[in-house]
Residue, then its C-alpha position, 0 to 999 in steps of 0.5 A: x499478524x492477526x487473522x484481519x490480515x487473510x482480508x488484506x491480503x486477499x484484496x491485495x491478491x484481486x487487485x494485483x490480478x486484475x491489475x497484471x492482466x489488464x495493464x498487460x497489453x496496454x503498456x510496454x512495461x508493467x512494474x510492481x514495487x513493494x516498499x516494506x517487503x518482509x520475508x514474503x509469507x505471514x503466520x497468523x498470531x496463535x496459529x499454524x496458518x501462514x499466508x502469502x505476502x504482498x511479495x509473493x501474492x505479487x510473484x504468483x499472479x497469472x501474468x508475471x509483472x516485467x519486473x519486481x522491485x522489493x525493498x526490506x530494512x531487516x537483513x535476515x527479512x531480505x534474505x529469507x525474501x531473496x531465497x523464496x522469490x528465486x524458488x517461488x518465481x525463478x523467471x521473475x526479473x526482480x531487483x532486491x534493495x536492502x535497507x529503509x525504503x526512506x533512505x534508499x528511496x533514490x534506489x527505488x527510483x533509479x530501479x523503476x524503468x524510465x518511460x519514453x514515447x516507444x516504451x510506456x512504463x505503469x508501476x504498482x507500488x503496494x505502501x504495506x507498513x506496520x503503523x502509520x509511520x509513512x514518510x509522504x515525501x518517500x511516496x513523493x519522489x516515487x510519484x515522479x514516475x506514472x504509478x498507482x499506490x496501494x496503501x496501507x493507512x495503519x490508523x486505527x488503534x495508533x490514532x486512539x492511542x497516540x491522539x493526545x500526543x498527536x494534536x496537542x503533543x510534539x510528535x511529527x509523526x503525522x506531519x511526516x505521514x501526511x507531508x504537512x503540519x496544516x492538519x492540525x488547524x484543519x482537525x481543530x477548525x472541525x470541532x468534531x468528535x475524538x472518534x471521527x479522527x481516524x476518518x479525518x487522517x485518511x481524508x487528509x492523506x487522500x488530500x495530500x496525494x491529490x497534491x502530487x496530481x492523484x484523483x481523489x480517493x474518497x472514504x468510501x473508496x477505502x476498505x476499511x479492515x476491523x479486528x475479528x474479535x472486537x470488530x475495532x477499526x484497524x485501518x484503511x486499504x486505499x488505491x491512489x491512481x491518476x486515472x480512472x481505469x484503475x479504480x474501474x479496477x478497485x471497485x471491482x475488489x471492493x464489491x467482492x470483499x462486500x459481498x463475498x460472491x465470485x468476482x465476475x458473477 
């Protein structure tokens, strides 16, 4: 993993902390869901630097979530995650689901506590895949509960390298990530520069989330992360929520990431 991952994990740590503490007295249960959990830690490529990845970040917030749901496809990574989570946060109420989040989505949904008039449940789902291989149908099914999503849209180098295959070829990867096939017509209608393809896909994903009842997430509310060495756009980190309060917290995270001042200055 490249040094750009430090930016991603710093932003996730900020938002996890604000969410878990800010929602503590507003909801009966706060649930953290991680669809691509990994082993819990990540090493920066070519260095000895090891960072807390999203699961460990969530397990070390000041105010623990009431429940954690971790999904990981690789057995070795899942085994390592279980051991580390038990060691780091033995008091956490954690469920570990082995397998792809796309094939195990029903198990994930079952693990989310059901909300009711006397049990208000709010979940935060982190979606951090290696590429733009998200299955929108998976997010749609999870969104049947009251869930906010923080999604890494890994469309930087992928969109550039595979542009022809996505736009003119037979690949269904973007169709599945966006949950529709009409995006090609909208892209061609724009008759814009290829360099704007990344922005277009990010906006299209926001459009798809709107179809599920989520508020609009415009491009300026997404954090674009670039490579350190060549300053190439790698991905957008974006929040999707049905509530304005979530975006007030997200704006604080974006402000910090922009000016690098202390969050509460």
